[in-house]
N, C-alpha and C positions, 0 to 999 in steps of 0.2 A: 685660423689666421695664417698659419704657416703654410698650410695647403693652398690657400688662396692668395698666397704672395701678399697678405696684409691687405687685401681687398682690389688687387690689380688683375686677379685672375678669377674668372666665372667657373665655378666648379659645380657640376651637378651630376648627381647618381640617377639612372635611369634603371629603375628595378623591374623586372618581370615584363620587359617589353616584348610582345608578340612579334614574329617576323613580318607579319601584315602591317604593324604598327612601325617597325624600322624602313618598311618600303615606304609608307606613307610619309615618313620624316624626309626620306631620299627626294621624294616627289615635291615635297613642300620646299625643301631646299633648292632643289633645281628651278622650280618656279621663281623663288626669290632671287636667285643668283644669276638667273639665264643660263644654267648650265644643262648637260644632256648626260649625267652619270646614270648609267644603266644598272639597275638592281638584278644581277645575275643569279641570285640564290632563289630558293623556292620560298614562296609564300605560305604563311599558315597562320591561322587565328588562335591557335592553341600552343604551340611550340614557342618557348620564351627565351630571352635572354638578358642578362645583367649587365650594364656598363657604367663607365664614368668618363666625364668629358671636361677637360680643362681647357679654357678660352682665355688667353691673356688678352688684356684691354687693348694691346698694340694690335691685334688681329681682327681686322674687320673687313666688311665686303669691300670698302674702298681700297684697303692695304692687306690683301690676303696673306698668310703667312704658311710656313712648311708644316705639315702635321706627321706626327709618328704614332704608330699603332702598337701597343706592347701587349704580348701575351705572356702570362705567367707559366710556370712549371707545373709539373703534376703534384697533386695534394697541396694546392694552393688556391688563391683567387686573385682577383684583379689588385687588392690592397696590399698584397705582398710587393708589388712593384713601386709602391709610394715614392722611396727615395729618388726614382729614376722620373717618374712623372711629375713630381715636386720640382725637381731641378731643371727639367726641360722646358715646363711650363713657365718658370721664372724667367727664363732666358728667351721668351717670345715663340716658343714653338705650341702649337694646338695638340693636344695629347688626348688620346682615347685609349683606355685600359678597360679589359673586359673580362668576366668569369667565361672561360673557354667551356667547350661542351662537358656536361656532367660534372662541373664543378661549380661550387658556389650556388648561385641560383640559377644557372643556365641549363637548360635541358640536354640530355644525351642525345636526342633526336636532332638537335641543331646540326651536328656534324654532317648527317646524310644531306640535310636541306641547304648546306653551303659547300657543296662538292668536296668533302672530307677535309675542310680547312679547319675544323674544331669551331666555326662560328667566325672566324677572322676574315673572310670575304665579305660578310655582311658589315664588318665594322669598318674595312678599308674603304669599301664604297661609300659608307656614310660619311666618313671623313672626307672623301673626294668631294661629296656633294655640298659641304657645308659652305656658306657663302664667305666665311672668314679664312677659309682654306685655298691655297693654290694646288690645284688638283693635279698639277704636273711635279709637284714636290712632297711626294708623299713617301714616307720611309716605314719600314717595320722593323721590330727587334723582338726577341724573345729570351726566356731564360729556360734551360734545359728541354723539356716538352714542348715548350713556348718556340723553340727553332724548328722544331717539325711543324709545327702550325704556320710559321714564316714561310718555310720552303713551300708548303703545301699552296699558300695564297699567292705565293710569286709565280708559281706552275699556273695557277688557275687564271688571274688576271693579266700576267705578262703573255701568255701564250693565247688568252680568250680574244683580243683585239677590240672589245666594244667599249673599254674604258682606258683612261691614260695608264700607262705602265707605273708599278711601283719602281722608284728609281733609288732606293737606298735600303740597304740591308746590314744590320749589325747583328751577325750571328752570336749570341752571347755563350756564357759557358754552358755546357753540355752540348758539344758541337756536332752531334752525329746528324743533325737535321740537313748539313750539307749534302749528305748522299740521298736525299729525297729529290734535289732538285732535277728537273727534267732538261734535257739539251734545248739551249736557246733561251730558257727562261730568265737567265742571269745576265743574258747579253748587254752591255752597255749600263749596267746596274753599278753603283757605287756599292763596296761589297766590304764590310770590315767582318774580321773574325777575332774573337775574344776567347782565349784558352786560359783558364786561370793555372797559375802554376802548381797550386795545389788542390786542384778540384778532384774530388775523388771519383767522379764520373770519367772527366777526361784523361785523369791520370791512369785509369784503368783500361780505356778504349783507344787513345791517341798518344799516351805517353807525354802528358802535358809538361812534365818537368823539363823536358829539353825538345818540346815540341818546335821550336823555331828552327833547330836543325834536322828536323825529319824529313825524309823523302814527301811525306804528305803536304807540308808546309812549303818546301821549295817548289814543289810539283803544282801548288795552287797559284803561287807568284808566276811561274813559267806559262801559266796559261794565258795570262795577258802579257807577259813580257819574256817571249821564249829566249832571249839572250842572258837571262839571269843565270850567273854561274858560281854564285858563292856558295859555300857551305853552311850559312846561316841567314835567316831572314832577318833583318835588322827591324826591332820593334819601333811601331809608331811613324815607320816612313811609307808613304804612300807610292804606289807602283802603278803604271799603266803600260800601254804599248812602247811608249818613248822612254820608259826606265824609272829610275826612283825619283821622288820629289820630297823636299823638306816642305811640310805645310805648317805654317804658324797657326797656333789654336785660334780661332775665330774667323780664321780665313778659308773661303770655299775653295777646295780642290778644283781647279779648272779644267782638269783632264776627263777622259770619257773611260767609263767601267774601272774606275780606280780601285786598288786592293791596300788594306793595310792590316797588319796584324798586331794584337795586343796580347800581352801576358801579365795580367795583374796578379800579383801575390795573395790569390784568393783561394778560399776553398769554395765547394758548389753553393751551398748558401749564400756565402760571402759576396757572390755576384751581385746580389741584391740588397746587400746590408753591409756595404763596406764604402769608403770614400773612394778607393781605387777603382771598384767595380762601378761605380756611379759616374767617376771621371772619365771612364772608358766611353760611355754612353755620351756624356758630353762633348768630348774631344771629337768622338765619330761623326754626331750629327752636325756639329758646327763645320767639320770638314765636308761633309755632303752637301749642306744648304748653306753654309755661312750663317751670319748673324741675321735673325729676321729683321725685315724692314722695320723701322722705327723702335726696336727693342735695343738695349744697350748690351754690349760684351761683358760678360761676367766670367772670370775665370774658373775653370774646372775645381780649382782648389777652394774655392767660396762656395761652400755647402752648408745649408741651413737644415737638411732634413733631419739631423739628429736631435733638433729642438723638437721637431715633430714627434719623434720616437721617444724622447724624454717625457714628453707630456701623455703620450699614449701609456707608457709604464706608470706613470702616476693615475691616471685615469683607471688602468687595469688593476692596481693595487686598491683602489677606491671601490671597483667593482666588485672585488672579491671580499672586501670589507663590508660592503652594502649587503651581500648575501648572508653574512654572520648577523648583521643588524636586523634584517627581514626575519631570520630566525627566532631572535630574540623578541621580537614583536608579536610573532604568531604564537609564541608560549604562552602569551598573555589572553590569547583570545578563548573563547568558549570552545571551539572546534578542536584546539590542540593542547589546551592547558594541562589536559591529563598526562601529557608527555613529559612535563617537568619532573625533575627528579624530586622536588619537593613541593607540596602545596602552599608553603609559606615563603620560600625564597626559590629564586630562579637558579642560583648557582649551588650545585652539590658540593658540599663541604664534608669530604671523607678521609682527608689526608691523615689523620690519627690513626686510622686502621690499615694504612698502608703499609709495607715492610720498608726496612731501612736499606739504602743503597749502600751504605758502609759494611752491611752483613754480605761478605763474600759468597756465602751460599745463597742468596738472592740475586746479586748484581752479576756475578761472573757466568752463571750458566746462561744469563739473558745474552751479555755481551759476546759470549761464546756464538750463541745461535745467531747474532748480528753478523758477525765474522763469517761463518758458514754460509748464509743467505748472500753475502757479499760476493763469496767465492762462486755461490752458484750463478749468481747474476752475471759475473764475469765469464763464465765458461758457456752458459746456456744461451746467450742472446741470440749468437749467430746459428747454432743448429736448431734453436727452436723457430726462429723466425724462417729458417729455410724449409723446415718442416710445416710450419704453419701455413705457408704459401700454397703447399701442395696438398694438405690435408683439408683446408678451409678454402675451396674455390670460390671465386666470384659466382654469384647466383641471384636469383630474385629474392632469395631471402637474406643473403648476405652481400649487398650488392657492390660495396666498396672493392677496390682494386685488391686481390688477394694478397700482392706482395707489401702492402701497407696494414691495412684493417685486419686481415685475416691472419698475416703473420705476427702483428704485435698482439693481438687478441689471443692467440694461441700461447706465446709467452707469457701473457699476463695470466692465463688460466693455469699454466703448469707452475708458474711462480707462486700462486696461491695455493696450490695443492701442497708443494715442498714447505711453503711457510706454516701451513697448519700443521703439517707433520712435525716441523721444528717446534711450534708452540706446545704440542703435546709432549714431544721428548723432553723439552725443558721443564715442564710440570712434573715429570716423572723422575727426572735428575734431583730436583728440588726435594721430593719426598724421599729418596735416596740419602741424599746429604743430611736430610734432617730425622733420619730414621731413630737417632738415640735421644731427640729432643721430645719429651713427653708432652710439652706444653704446644707442639707445632700443629697447626691445623690447616689441612690441605684446603687450597681453594680452586676449584675449577677455572683454567684459565678462559674458559667459554663463558662463566658468568655474565660479562659485560654483554654478552649476545642473548642472554635469556630474558625473553618477552613474550607476553602472549600475542598470539596470531593476530588478533584484533588491533593490537598496538603497533605490531611490524607494518600492517596495513597502513594504519594511520600516519605512521612514520614515513613511508613511501609517499602517501598523499600529501604530507606536509613538504617533503624535500622535493616534490615535484611542483608544488605551490612556489616554494622559494625560486626554484629554476626557471619558472614562467615569469615570476616578477622582476628577476634581474635581466633577462632577455627581453623584456619590455622596454627596460632602460636601454638597452643595445638598439631596439627599433627607432626608440625616440631619438637618441644620438644619431643615429643614421640618417632618420628624416631632416634633422636640423642642421647638423654638421657634415654631412656626406662623408662619414668617417667610420671605420669599423676598428676594433681592437685587434689589429694584425702586426705583430713585430716579429720579422723575420718569417721562420717558420711556425710561430705561435700564433695561432687563430681562434679568436672568440667573435664570432660574427652572427648578423642576422641570418636566416635560413627558411627555406620553404617549410611550412608547417608539417607537411607530409612526412619530413626527414625526423620527426618526432617518433614516429611509428619504426624507422630504422633504427633509430637510436635503442628503442625498447629491445629489438631483437639482437643489438650488439651487446646488451647487459647480459645476455647469456655467456658471453665469452670474458667480459671484463669486469662486470660488477664482483665476481668471486674475489679478485684480487684486492679491490677497495674495501670490501667487507673482512676479509682475513687481515688486510693492514691494519683496519681500525681496532680488530682484537688485539693484535699484536700491540698496537699503539696504547691502548687502554692497560695492558698487562706492563707497560713500560714506566709505571709512575711509581715514585717513592716519598716517603713523607718528608725525607732530608735532602731532595733533590727538587730545585724550583722546576715548575711545569714547563717554563720556556727550555731549560736544559735538558729535560727527559724528552720533550717534543723534539728538540734539535737531534738528538741521538736518532731518533727514527727516521727523522728528514736525512740525516746523513747514511744512516743504513740504507734507506731506500735507493740512494744514487751513487753509493760509493762504488759498488760493483761495475756499473756502466760508465762512471767516470773513468774507472782504471781502464777499462777496456778502449774507450775513446782515446785515452792519453797513450796506451800502446799502439794503437793503429795510427793516431796522428803524430806521434813521434817517429814512427818509420816513414810516414808519407812526407814530413817536413824535411828529414834527413836524406831520404834516398828517391823520393818522388812517386813511391809506391806504398800502396796499403799493404798490410800483412796478409789481410783477408780480402783481395780485391774482388773476389765474386760477390761480397756482401757490401759493396760500395754504395749502393742506394740505401741499405738499410742503416749505414752509419749517419747519413744525411737526415734521417727521420729521427734517429735516437736523440738527437739534440734537443727537439721539442719535447720528448719525453720526460726530460729533466724536470720541466715546470711542473707538470701534475705530481710527480714523485715527491717533490718538495713541499708543495702548497697542499697537497690532500692531507697529511699528517696535522697540519696546523689546523684545518678545518675540523677535521674529526676530532681532534682533542677539545677545541674550543667547544663543539656542540656535545661532546660527551659529558663535559664539566657540566653542562646545563640540563642534561636529561638523565644522564645515569646509564645509557645503553649507547650503543654503536650504531644502531641500525638509521638514524636520522642523517648523522655525519656521512657514513660510508655511502648511503644512497644518494644523498646531495652531490658527494664526489663523483659517484658513478655518472649521474645525469650531467654534470657540467663537463667532464673531461672526456666522456665518450662522444659528447656533441661536438666537442672540439675538433675530433676527426670528421664525425659524420657531417657536420654543418657545412665545413668546406668541400669535402665529397672528393671522390676520384671514381667516377663511373665512367670508364673508358671501354669496357667490354661490351662489344656488339651484342644487341639483342637483349640487354639487361637494362630495365628501366627502374625508376623508383615507385614502389607501389606502397599501399597502406599495409597490407598484411604479408607481401612477399610470396605470395602463392600464385 
C-alpha cells in the first residue's frame, strides 16, 4: 500500500523479460502513443532483464509526466532504491527501477547488448516510449556504480541522435561516474551532484568532507559559469551561464544546463536509506522538471518510505520465524522425524546435564575465548578481505565479484579455522583446570556435531527443503505485492533457480563458519543460565569485533572526514550487512539444536539462507564470466 501510494500508483514488476520482449513493448507503446522512440540496443530472445515500473494515476497519455530511471549500486538490486522510487512516484513522476547487468535477475550479457550501459539504455528508451511519459523530460540517477551506468547511458543516448536527449541527471553518492562522461554528452543537461559528507567512497576519492571548497567542485561550476570566483560552492544553489539562482523547492529551474551541488550528511549506504538522501532526489527532480502536471507539491520533508521499511522489517522477522516453524513441522513428518532429539518429544531437555555458569572453571575459559575471537575479528577483517580478493578471483566457479563474495568468503573460512582451534584449546584448558577433580568427566566439544553420515545427509536435505519452502513464500510475495525483502544493503529476494548451484559452490567457503559457529553455540549452554541469555552471548561475540572495527573507522570518518583505512572503504560498506546473519544465525542454530540434539540442521539452514543473501542479489560484473550450473 505504501509503495502504491495507497492505490494511486500502478506498480508492476517485470521479471525475466527478454530484450526482444522489451523491444516489443517499446513498439507497442509507440503505436499507442504515436511516438517514434528507437530501440537502439540489441535484440535477444534469451538474454533477460528484470525491472519495476511505477506510474502515478496523474500520468496518462493525455497528461504525460516526467520520468526518472534509477540504477542501483554494486551488490544490490532495484529494490534497494525503494525510498527514492516511492517518494518520486507519489509526487507524480513515472519511475523505472531495474536490476543492472549481472545483478538480481538481469543477465551479465545485457551490458554488451546495451552499449555497455549495464542495461540502462533499454530502460531509458522504454520509459521514453510509454504513453504516460513526456519523452522530452526524462532524467536518470544512480547510486555508486549506478552513476557509471547513468554516465554511460547519457553518452549513448545524448550523442546518438535517434531519440530525445536525457535532460536531467542527479549523480548520486559515489561520484566517480562523472569521469566517464564524453565531451558534449552533458551539454544543456540539468546536472546535480550529491556528495555525501561522510560517504566512505567519496571521502576516499574526492575528499567529500570539504568537497564544496575543492578545486573539483569549483571547476565543475566554472564549466557553466566561468565567472564563478568564490572559494566555496554554496550548497543547494543552482548555477547556469547567468550565475547563481535560488530555486524554491517545487519550482522548475528555468535556465539551461543548470548545476546544483548537494552535500547530505550521509554515509555511502545512507544515500539510499536516509531522509536527507531521499530529499536530495526530490529537491533535484522538482528543480529539473517542476511539479508534474496534475500532481500536488509534497515537501521533501514529507516522506513515508520509513513505514514501508518498518513493515518490511516485520515481514522479514516473520520470514525467519516461518523457517523455524517449517522446521518444527518437518520434524513430525515420516521423512525427517528420525532427526528429532527424542522419539517422544520434539524439544531435547538436557539442561540438568549441563555445566554451571557459576563455575569459573567452565565459564571463564569460554568467555576468554569469546574475547580472543572478538580481537581476531577486529584485526583480521581488513587483511583477510584484502587477501581474499586476490586469492579467490572471480571465475566461472566463483562468479561473484572477488572484492565482495571472495573476500568475505575467505574471511569466513579463516575465522572458522581459528574458532575451531579456540574450541579445542578451551576444552584442554578445562581439563587442566579440573585435573584435581576426580569426578570431572571430559566431554568432547565436538559431540554436538557427531552424527552418522546418513543423518548428516538427511539434515542437509531437510535444511534445503526449509530453504526452498521459505523462498517459495518470497516468490508469492513478489508476485502478489511486487515487493522483495530488501532493507538498505540487506537483501532476501527472489532469484534465478540456476543461482542455487552457485550457492552450493560458495558453501565451500562460507558453510564452515556456520558449522563451527553452531558447535561453539552448542558448547555455550549452561544449566543455570537461560537459553536466551547464553544465545545472546554468542550473538554479541559474533558481532562485537566487527562492531568495534566499524566504530573505530566511522569515528575517524565523522570527526576528520577520512577513514583510518581508506583503501578498505568498499569493505566497510558491506560489513554492515554482515551483522544481520552474524546476529540471527546463532538464534536459528540454537532453536534447531534444542529440537534435534545436533548442530547440522541449523548450521546448514543458516548456510543456505545467508549465502543466498549474497548470491541471490549477485555482482557478476567481470567480463566473460556467466552464471552456469556447475561453473565449469
